[in-house]
ZADO-1210 file (C-alpha; in nm, 4 decimals, padded with zeros to 6 digits):
<atoms>
<atom x="-00.6226" y="-03.9597" z="-00.4723" code="MET" pos="1"/>
<atom x="-00.7603" y="-03.6316" z="-00.5962" code="ILE" pos="2"/>
<atom x="-00.9492" y="-03.4791" z="-00.2785" code="HIS" pos="3"/>
<atom x="-01.2303" y="-03.2228" z="-00.3494" code="PRO" pos="4"/>
<atom x="-01.1427" y="-02.9526" z="-00.0828" code="GLY" pos="5"/>
<atom x="-00.8618" y="-02.7216" z="-00.0187" code="PRO" pos="6"/>
<atom x="-00.5375" y="-02.8504" z="00.0783" code="ARG" pos="7"/>
<atom x="-00.4909" y="-02.8230" z="00.5005" code="ALA" pos="8"/>
<atom x="-00.1477" y="-02.6076" z="00.5604" code="ALA" pos="9"/>
<atom x="-00.0896" y="-02.8172" z="00.7890" code="ASP" pos="10"/>
<atom x="00.0092" y="-03.2128" z="00.6501" code="ARG" pos="11"/>
<atom x="00.0050" y="-03.3731" z="01.0461" code="ALA" pos="12"/>
<atom x="-00.1636" y="-03.2717" z="01.3346" code="VAL" pos="13"/>
<atom x="-00.1002" y="-03.3792" z="01.7062" code="ALA" pos="14"/>
<atom x="-00.1719" y="-03.3664" z="02.0740" code="VAL" pos="15"/>
<atom x="00.0391" y="-03.4948" z="02.3815" code="ARG" pos="16"/>
<atom x="-00.1717" y="-03.7407" z="02.5640" code="ALA" pos="17"/>
<atom x="-00.1187" y="-03.8881" z="02.9419" code="ASP" pos="18"/>
<atom x="-00.1339" y="-04.2618" z="02.8021" code="LEU" pos="19"/>
<atom x="-00.2314" y="-04.5370" z="03.0580" code="ARG" pos="20"/>
<atom x="-00.2905" y="-04.9058" z="03.0408" code="PRO" pos="21"/>
<atom x="-00.7326" y="-05.0456" z="02.9578" code="VAL" pos="22"/>
<atom x="-00.8566" y="-05.3301" z="02.9864" code="SER" pos="23"/>
<atom x="-01.1314" y="-05.5274" z="03.0741" code="GLY" pos="24"/>
<atom x="-01.4262" y="-05.7999" z="02.9424" code="VAL" pos="25"/>
<atom x="-01.6675" y="-05.6813" z="02.6672" code="LEU" pos="26"/>
<atom x="-01.9723" y="-05.8309" z="02.7827" code="PRO" pos="27"/>
<atom x="-02.2147" y="-06.0714" z="02.5608" code="ALA" pos="28"/>
<atom x="-02.5176" y="-05.9050" z="02.4567" code="GLY" pos="29"/>
<atom x="-02.3851" y="-05.5343" z="02.4100" code="ARG" pos="30"/>
<atom x="-02.2861" y="-05.3519" z="02.0489" code="THR" pos="31"/>
<atom x="-01.8958" y="-05.3183" z="02.0197" code="VAL" pos="32"/>
<atom x="-01.9419" y="-04.9620" z="02.0429" code="MET" pos="33"/>
<atom x="-02.1397" y="-04.9531" z="02.3705" code="ALA" pos="34"/>
<atom x="-01.9171" y="-05.2092" z="02.5567" code="ALA" pos="35"/>
<atom x="-01.5918" y="-05.0023" z="02.4420" code="VAL" pos="36"/>
<atom x="-01.7201" y="-04.7219" z="02.5571" code="ALA" pos="37"/>
<atom x="-01.8240" y="-04.8532" z="02.9027" code="ARG" pos="38"/>
<atom x="-01.4532" y="-04.9788" z="02.8939" code="LEU" pos="39"/>
<atom x="-01.2839" y="-04.6564" z="02.8181" code="PHE" pos="40"/>
<atom x="-01.5195" y="-04.4974" z="03.0532" code="ALA" pos="41"/>
<atom x="-01.4633" y="-04.6985" z="03.3864" code="ASP" pos="42"/>
<atom x="-01.0992" y="-04.6286" z="03.2667" code="ALA" pos="43"/>
<atom x="-01.1640" y="-04.2762" z="03.3002" code="GLY" pos="44"/>
<atom x="-01.0373" y="-04.2681" z="02.9531" code="CYS" pos="45"/>
<atom x="-01.1845" y="-04.0088" z="02.6684" code="LYS" pos="46"/>
<atom x="-00.9926" y="-04.1442" z="02.3818" code="GLY" pos="47"/>
<atom x="-00.6920" y="-04.3869" z="02.2523" code="GLY" pos="48"/>
<atom x="-00.7045" y="-04.7340" z="02.0737" code="VAL" pos="49"/>
<atom x="-00.8034" y="-05.0508" z="02.1691" code="VAL" pos="50"/>
<atom x="-00.7237" y="-05.4323" z="02.0124" code="TRP" pos="51"/>
<atom x="-01.0656" y="-05.6355" z="01.9732" code="LEU" pos="52"/>
<atom x="-00.8251" y="-05.9912" z="01.9158" code="ASP" pos="53"/>
<atom x="-01.0129" y="-06.2816" z="01.9592" code="GLY" pos="54"/>
<atom x="-01.3744" y="-06.1049" z="02.0174" code="VAL" pos="55"/>
<atom x="-01.6835" y="-06.3055" z="01.8644" code="THR" pos="56"/>
<atom x="-01.9289" y="-06.1385" z="01.7048" code="CYS" pos="57"/>
<atom x="-02.3078" y="-06.2403" z="01.6269" code="ASP" pos="58"/>
<atom x="-02.4058" y="-06.0466" z="01.4232" code="PRO" pos="59"/>
<atom x="-02.0828" y="-05.8913" z="01.2641" code="LEU" pos="60"/>
<atom x="-02.1038" y="-05.6295" z="00.9974" code="ARG" pos="61"/>
<atom x="-01.8475" y="-05.4320" z="00.8038" code="PHE" pos="62"/>
<atom x="-01.8039" y="-05.2653" z="00.4564" code="VAL" pos="63"/>
<atom x="-01.4730" y="-05.2478" z="00.2489" code="LEU" pos="64"/>
<atom x="-01.3040" y="-05.0261" z="00.0611" code="PRO" pos="65"/>
<atom x="-01.4508" y="-04.9087" z="-00.2778" code="ALA" pos="66"/>
<atom x="-01.4582" y="-04.6443" z="-00.5606" code="PRO" pos="67"/>
<atom x="-01.6802" y="-04.3392" z="-00.5292" code="SER" pos="68"/>
<atom x="-01.9634" y="-04.2987" z="-00.7220" code="THR" pos="69"/>
<atom x="-02.1121" y="-03.9532" z="-00.6334" code="ASP" pos="70"/>
<atom x="-01.8356" y="-03.7457" z="-00.7827" code="GLY" pos="71"/>
<atom x="-01.7268" y="-03.5490" z="-00.4746" code="ILE" pos="72"/>
<atom x="-01.5166" y="-03.8359" z="-00.2756" code="HIS" pos="73"/>
<atom x="-01.2191" y="-03.9672" z="-00.3887" code="ALA" pos="74"/>
<atom x="-01.3282" y="-04.2911" z="-00.2063" code="ALA" pos="75"/>
<atom x="-01.5747" y="-04.4550" z="-00.0522" code="TRP" pos="76"/>
<atom x="-01.7628" y="-04.7886" z="00.1196" code="TYR" pos="77"/>
<atom x="-01.8774" y="-05.0999" z="-00.0043" code="SER" pos="78"/>
<atom x="-02.2238" y="-05.2553" z="00.0246" code="ASP" pos="79"/>
<atom x="-02.2837" y="-05.4121" z="00.3651" code="LEU" pos="80"/>
<atom x="-02.1236" y="-05.7390" z="00.4395" code="HIS" pos="81"/>
<atom x="-02.3458" y="-05.9465" z="00.6705" code="ALA" pos="82"/>
<atom x="-02.1916" y="-06.3071" z="00.7347" code="PRO" pos="83"/>
<atom x="-02.4744" y="-06.5799" z="00.8746" code="HIS" pos="84"/>
<atom x="-02.3843" y="-06.6702" z="01.2374" code="GLY" pos="85"/>
<atom x="-02.0954" y="-06.6085" z="01.4953" code="PRO" pos="86"/>
<atom x="-01.7383" y="-06.4572" z="01.3458" code="VAL" pos="87"/>
<atom x="-01.4665" y="-06.4339" z="01.5234" code="THR" pos="88"/>
<atom x="-01.2104" y="-06.1720" z="01.5127" code="ILE" pos="89"/>
<atom x="-00.8628" y="-06.2545" z="01.4212" code="GLY" pos="90"/>
<atom x="-00.6799" y="-05.9340" z="01.4931" code="ARG" pos="91"/>
<atom x="-00.8469" y="-05.5844" z="01.5060" code="ALA" pos="92"/>
<atom x="-00.7456" y="-05.2521" z="01.5856" code="THR" pos="93"/>
<atom x="-00.9877" y="-04.9187" z="01.6572" code="ALA" pos="94"/>
<atom x="-00.9184" y="-04.5656" z="01.7243" code="THR" pos="95"/>
<atom x="-01.1294" y="-04.4782" z="01.9940" code="VAL" pos="96"/>
<atom x="-01.2943" y="-04.1018" z="02.0783" code="GLY" pos="97"/>
<atom x="-01.6074" y="-03.9171" z="02.0106" code="TRP" pos="98"/>
<atom x="-01.8878" y="-03.8298" z="01.7363" code="LYS" pos="99"/>
<atom x="-02.1558" y="-03.6069" z="01.7925" code="ASN" pos="100"/>
<atom x="-02.1181" y="-03.5954" z="02.1224" code="GLY" pos="101"/>
<atom x="-02.1172" y="-03.9928" z="02.1792" code="ALA" pos="102"/>
<atom x="-01.8372" y="-04.2156" z="02.1951" code="PRO" pos="103"/>
<atom x="-01.7526" y="-04.3648" z="01.8430" code="PHE" pos="104"/>
<atom x="-01.4517" y="-04.5859" z="01.7525" code="LEU" pos="105"/>
<atom x="-01.2832" y="-04.6709" z="01.4269" code="HIS" pos="106"/>
<atom x="-01.1780" y="-05.0283" z="01.3638" code="CYS" pos="107"/>
<atom x="-01.0208" y="-05.2122" z="01.0855" code="HIS" pos="108"/>
<atom x="-00.9313" y="-05.5965" z="01.1692" code="GLY" pos="109"/>
<atom x="-00.9540" y="-05.9328" z="01.0144" code="THR" pos="110"/>
<atom x="-01.2107" y="-06.2234" z="01.0381" code="TRP" pos="111"/>
<atom x="-01.3723" y="-06.4950" z="00.8740" code="GLY" pos="112"/>
<atom x="-01.1147" y="-06.5112" z="00.6218" code="GLY" pos="113"/>
<atom x="-01.1747" y="-06.1635" z="00.4947" code="THR" pos="114"/>
<atom x="-01.0346" y="-05.8090" z="00.6660" code="MET" pos="115"/>
<atom x="-01.2835" y="-05.4756" z="00.6467" code="GLY" pos="116"/>
<atom x="-01.4110" y="-05.1868" z="00.8199" code="HIS" pos="117"/>
<atom x="-01.6416" y="-05.2935" z="01.0942" code="LEU" pos="118"/>
<atom x="-01.9249" y="-05.1182" z="01.2021" code="LEU" pos="119"/>
<atom x="-01.9406" y="-05.1002" z="01.5288" code="PRO" pos="120"/>
<atom x="-02.3302" y="-05.0241" z="01.6409" code="SER" pos="121"/>
<atom x="-02.3995" y="-05.3086" z="01.4470" code="GLU" pos="122"/>
<atom x="-02.1754" y="-05.5616" z="01.5627" code="SER" pos="123"/>
<atom x="-02.3018" y="-05.7523" z="01.8974" code="VAL" pos="124"/>
<atom x="-02.1010" y="-05.9452" z="02.1039" code="LEU" pos="125"/>
<atom x="-02.1326" y="-06.3132" z="02.1411" code="ALA" pos="126"/>
<atom x="-01.9647" y="-06.3856" z="02.4262" code="ALA" pos="127"/>
<atom x="-01.7499" y="-06.2244" z="02.6926" code="ASP" pos="128"/>
<atom x="-01.4346" y="-06.0937" z="02.5232" code="ALA" pos="129"/>
<atom x="-01.1077" y="-05.9782" z="02.7547" code="ARG" pos="130"/>
<atom x="-00.9430" y="-05.7409" z="02.5541" code="VAL" pos="131"/>
<atom x="-00.7140" y="-05.4659" z="02.6004" code="ALA" pos="132"/>
<atom x="-00.5838" y="-05.0863" z="02.4691" code="GLY" pos="133"/>
<atom x="-00.4424" y="-04.8081" z="02.5596" code="ILE" pos="134"/>
<atom x="-00.5902" y="-04.5108" z="02.6671" code="GLY" pos="135"/>
<atom x="-00.5838" y="-04.1111" z="02.7709" code="ALA" pos="136"/>
<atom x="-00.7923" y="-03.8993" z="03.0105" code="PRO" pos="137"/>
<atom x="-00.6811" y="-03.5772" z="02.8485" code="ASP" pos="138"/>
<atom x="-00.7089" y="-03.6210" z="02.4721" code="ALA" pos="139"/>
<atom x="-00.8926" y="-03.7751" z="02.2657" code="TRP" pos="140"/>
<atom x="-00.9809" y="-03.8410" z="01.8894" code="PHE" pos="141"/>
<atom x="-01.3285" y="-03.6279" z="01.7898" code="GLU" pos="142"/>
<atom x="-01.5066" y="-03.6821" z="01.4202" code="ALA" pos="143"/>
<atom x="-01.5118" y="-03.3509" z="01.2359" code="LEU" pos="144"/>
<atom x="-01.5655" y="-03.2374" z="00.9259" code="PRO" pos="145"/>
<atom x="-01.2859" y="-03.2580" z="00.6851" code="ASP" pos="146"/>
<atom x="-01.3028" y="-02.9797" z="00.3955" code="PRO" pos="147"/>
<atom x="-01.0147" y="-03.1429" z="00.2283" code="GLU" pos="148"/>
<atom x="-01.1128" y="-03.4965" z="00.1779" code="THR" pos="149"/>
<atom x="-01.5170" y="-03.3993" z="00.2419" code="ALA" pos="150"/>
<atom x="-01.5099" y="-03.6833" z="00.4924" code="PHE" pos="151"/>
<atom x="-01.5997" y="-03.6800" z="00.8917" code="THR" pos="152"/>
<atom x="-01.2688" y="-03.7836" z="01.0014" code="LEU" pos="153"/>
<atom x="-01.0830" y="-03.8416" z="01.3459" code="PHE" pos="154"/>
<atom x="-00.9272" y="-03.5537" z="01.4568" code="THR" pos="155"/>
<atom x="-00.6913" y="-03.5193" z="01.7492" code="PRO" pos="156"/>
<atom x="-00.7859" y="-03.3160" z="02.0566" code="GLN" pos="157"/>
<atom x="-00.7274" y="-03.1793" z="02.3958" code="GLY" pos="158"/>
<atom x="-00.3953" y="-03.3065" z="02.5085" code="GLY" pos="159"/>
<atom x="-00.1483" y="-03.2239" z="02.8355" code="GLY" pos="160"/>
<atom x="00.0232" y="-03.5398" z="02.9059" code="GLY" pos="161"/>
<atom x="00.3963" y="-03.6447" z="02.8253" code="VAL" pos="162"/>
<atom x="00.3969" y="-04.0363" z="02.7836" code="THR" pos="163"/>
<atom x="00.2572" y="-03.9985" z="02.3857" code="GLY" pos="164"/>
<atom x="00.0877" y="-03.8512" z="02.1284" code="LEU" pos="165"/>
<atom x="-00.2498" y="-03.8988" z="01.9625" code="LEU" pos="166"/>
<atom x="-00.2122" y="-03.7985" z="01.5587" code="ALA" pos="167"/>
<atom x="-00.3717" y="-03.8044" z="01.2235" code="ARG" pos="168"/>
<atom x="-00.1577" y="-03.7471" z="00.9042" code="VAL" pos="169"/>
<atom x="-00.3430" y="-03.6047" z="00.5902" code="LEU" pos="170"/>
<atom x="-00.3672" y="-03.7581" z="00.2552" code="PRO" pos="171"/>
<atom x="-00.0466" y="-03.7867" z="00.0286" code="GLY" pos="172"/>
<atom x="00.2228" y="-03.7454" z="00.3007" code="GLU" pos="173"/>
<atom x="00.4157" y="-04.0715" z="00.2950" code="ASP" pos="174"/>
<atom x="00.3525" y="-04.2600" z="00.6231" code="VAL" pos="175"/>
<atom x="00.6779" y="-04.3172" z="00.7030" code="THR" pos="176"/>
<atom x="00.8522" y="-04.0195" z="00.6867" code="THR" pos="177"/>
<atom x="00.5740" y="-03.7930" z="00.8035" code="ALA" pos="178"/>
<atom x="00.5874" y="-04.0427" z="01.1552" code="ILE" pos="179"/>
<atom x="00.9312" y="-03.9806" z="01.1775" code="GLU" pos="180"/>
<atom x="00.8628" y="-03.6428" z="01.0952" code="THR" pos="181"/>
<atom x="00.6164" y="-03.5747" z="01.3770" code="LEU" pos="182"/>
<atom x="00.8235" y="-03.7748" z="01.6502" code="CYS" pos="183"/>
<atom x="01.1169" y="-03.5905" z="01.6097" code="ALA" pos="184"/>
<atom x="00.9199" y="-03.2256" z="01.6147" code="CYS" pos="185"/>
<atom x="00.8150" y="-03.3829" z="01.9737" code="HIS" pos="186"/>
<atom x="01.1317" y="-03.4876" z="02.0879" code="GLY" pos="187"/>
<atom x="01.0157" y="-03.8786" z="02.0517" code="ILE" pos="188"/>
<atom x="01.3189" y="-04.1106" z="01.9448" code="GLY" pos="189"/>
<atom x="01.1358" y="-04.4508" z="02.0239" code="ASP" pos="190"/>
<atom x="00.8017" y="-04.5569" z="02.0276" code="ALA" pos="191"/>
<atom x="00.5175" y="-04.8343" z="01.9566" code="ARG" pos="192"/>
<atom x="00.2936" y="-04.7156" z="01.6921" code="LEU" pos="193"/>
<atom x="-00.0669" y="-04.7775" z="01.6696" code="HIS" pos="194"/>
<atom x="-00.3338" y="-04.7018" z="01.4004" code="GLY" pos="195"/>
<atom x="-00.5482" y="-04.6982" z="01.1385" code="VAL" pos="196"/>
<atom x="-00.5940" y="-04.5691" z="00.7879" code="GLY" pos="197"/>
<atom x="-00.5294" y="-04.6113" z="00.4289" code="SER" pos="198"/>
<atom x="-00.2965" y="-04.5645" z="00.1804" code="ILE" pos="199"/>
<atom x="-00.3027" y="-04.4689" z="-00.1897" code="ASP" pos="200"/>
<atom x="-00.1470" y="-04.7490" z="-00.3824" code="HIS" pos="201"/>
<atom x="00.0659" y="-04.9426" z="-00.1321" code="VAL" pos="202"/>
<atom x="00.4506" y="-05.0332" z="-00.1691" code="ARG" pos="203"/>
<atom x="00.6113" y="-05.2967" z="00.0215" code="PHE" pos="204"/>
<atom x="00.9552" y="-05.3349" z="00.1208" code="GLU" pos="205"/>
<atom x="01.1021" y="-05.6423" z="-00.1189" code="GLY" pos="206"/>
<atom x="00.9001" y="-05.5260" z="-00.3915" code="GLY" pos="207"/>
<atom x="00.5352" y="-05.6430" z="-00.3045" code="GLY" pos="208"/>
<atom x="00.2863" y="-05.4210" z="-00.4200" code="ARG" pos="209"/>
<atom x="-00.1239" y="-05.3396" z="-00.3717" code="MET" pos="210"/>
<atom x="-00.2435" y="-05.1499" z="-00.6994" code="ASP" pos="211"/>
<atom x="-00.5468" y="-05.0001" z="-00.5553" code="CYS" pos="212"/>
<atom x="-00.6126" y="-04.6593" z="-00.4717" code="HIS" pos="213"/>
<atom x="-00.8869" y="-04.7522" z="-00.1926" code="ALA" pos="214"/>
<atom x="-00.7276" y="-04.9685" z="00.0995" code="THR" pos="215"/>
<atom x="-00.8040" y="-04.9880" z="00.4619" code="GLU" pos="216"/>
<atom x="-00.5426" y="-05.0653" z="00.6904" code="LEU" pos="217"/>
<atom x="-00.4039" y="-05.1380" z="01.0313" code="ARG" pos="218"/>
<atom x="-00.0470" y="-05.0892" z="01.2118" code="LEU" pos="219"/>
<atom x="00.0759" y="-05.4504" z="01.2939" code="ASP" pos="220"/>
<atom x="00.3921" y="-05.3864" z="01.5416" code="GLY" pos="221"/>
<atom x="00.4990" y="-05.0617" z="01.3985" code="ALA" pos="222"/>
<atom x="00.8116" y="-04.9111" z="01.5927" code="THR" pos="223"/>
<atom x="01.0338" y="-04.6166" z="01.5890" code="LEU" pos="224"/>
<atom x="01.3835" y="-04.6749" z="01.7236" code="THR" pos="225"/>
<atom x="01.6201" y="-04.4057" z="01.7388" code="ALA" pos="226"/>
<atom x="01.4098" y="-04.1566" z="01.5054" code="GLY" pos="227"/>
<atom x="01.3573" y="-04.4240" z="01.2566" code="ARG" pos="228"/>
<atom x="01.0403" y="-04.5544" z="01.1645" code="ALA" pos="229"/>
<atom x="00.9290" y="-04.9346" z="01.1073" code="THR" pos="230"/>
<atom x="00.6035" y="-05.0039" z="00.9471" code="ILE" pos="231"/>
<atom x="00.4324" y="-05.3323" z="00.9114" code="PRO" pos="232"/>
<atom x="00.0873" y="-05.3143" z="00.8310" code="ILE" pos="233"/>
<atom x="-00.2305" y="-05.5314" z="00.7455" code="GLU" pos="234"/>
<atom x="-00.4656" y="-05.4134" z="00.4525" code="VAL" pos="235"/>
<atom x="-00.7131" y="-05.5028" z="00.2360" code="VAL" pos="236"/>
<atom x="-00.8378" y="-05.3846" z="-00.1184" code="ASP" pos="237"/>
<atom x="-01.1667" y="-05.2888" z="-00.2923" code="ILE" pos="238"/>
<atom x="-01.1718" y="-05.6649" z="-00.3996" code="ALA" pos="239"/>
<atom x="-01.0929" y="-05.7694" z="-00.0546" code="GLY" pos="240"/>
<atom x="-00.7465" y="-05.9104" z="-00.1509" code="THR" pos="241"/>
<atom x="-00.5153" y="-05.9156" z="00.2050" code="ILE" pos="242"/>
<atom x="-00.1579" y="-05.8389" z="00.1863" code="MET" pos="243"/>
<atom x="00.0857" y="-05.8026" z="00.5125" code="ARG" pos="244"/>
<atom x="00.4593" y="-05.6543" z="00.4817" code="GLY" pos="245"/>
<atom x="00.6702" y="-05.3756" z="00.5704" code="ARG" pos="246"/>
<atom x="00.5915" y="-05.0488" z="00.4151" code="LEU" pos="247"/>
<atom x="00.8882" y="-04.8912" z="00.1729" code="GLU" pos="248"/>
<atom x="00.9977" y="-04.5918" z="00.2906" code="ARG" pos="249"/>
<atom x="00.8943" y="-04.2577" z="00.0471" code="GLY" pos="250"/>
<atom x="00.6459" y="-04.4360" z="-00.1611" code="THR" pos="251"/>
<atom x="00.3349" y="-04.4713" z="00.0361" code="ASN" pos="252"/>
<atom x="00.1291" y="-04.1550" z="00.0227" code="PRO" pos="253"/>
<atom x="-00.2293" y="-04.1698" z="00.2511" code="VAL" pos="254"/>
<atom x="-00.5034" y="-04.1830" z="00.0748" code="GLY" pos="255"/>
<atom x="-00.7799" y="-04.0247" z="00.3441" code="VAL" pos="256"/>
<atom x="-00.6419" y="-04.0392" z="00.6362" code="THR" pos="257"/>
<atom x="-00.3928" y="-04.1891" z="00.8905" code="LEU" pos="258"/>
<atom x="-00.4791" y="-04.2020" z="01.2762" code="GLU" pos="259"/>
<atom x="-00.2298" y="-04.2821" z="01.5310" code="LEU" pos="260"/>
<atom x="-00.1705" y="-04.3253" z="01.8819" code="LEU" pos="261"/>
<atom x="00.2047" y="-04.2816" z="01.9257" code="ILE" pos="262"/>
<atom x="00.3164" y="-04.4646" z="02.2513" code="GLU" pos="263"/>
<atom x="00.6535" y="-04.3299" z="02.4024" code="ARG" pos="264"/>
<atom x="00.9189" y="-04.5991" z="02.5081" code="THR" pos="265"/>
<atom x="01.1949" y="-04.3027" z="02.5350" code="ASP" pos="266"/>
<atom x="01.0933" y="-04.1813" z="02.9027" code="THR" pos="267"/>
</atoms>
């Protein structure tokens, strides 16, 4: 990908966080955004990650990645996808933070035989749903203008804890080695890795590949062990094709962004 703005000097940014479990019931009738915002507020957390596995929405609204047509951005979003009737999410990961002074989230997941980028303010819970996540009272993601990509992107803010990190890896950096370097800089040798983002042409261990510049992915059971990362993902391309597998080391550059919650397991 060739992005329109100046290349930022720091290719990965992170803040320390005091991580804690978050769980509860998202009530029927609320939008996903409103329900998750209340869940995190009740837990005293400003940011983190939540999994929406098994949540049923009616309506559920989402977009796919798509080529850009504005002559500015390196990639964009598809037209709105609006399936009819209730749709149950298979697996989905959402990073949680703030945008324009209000709670906001960024969610990629699978549902109805496809995968995409959930629109949380347009998707409404059709039934009560118990969910779990990880929150931080002292750190969060803030949606901020990003000159390099010309997008507004979640960027880690705050910080001060010792049990993990909220982080962002910037375009062009190899996912696996960037995570390892970031963790080493913060003295983290073992961790569970959670997050969402995009990769410019995906390469899997064993030779699998997704030859598309615009993708949407979620980490799926990724870990860091003795400083070495193993990163399984689920990913979708502009045609709606879904692939799963472990990322090959050194060949998977971030497309637009990669948002991470790094949960230490070595303390």
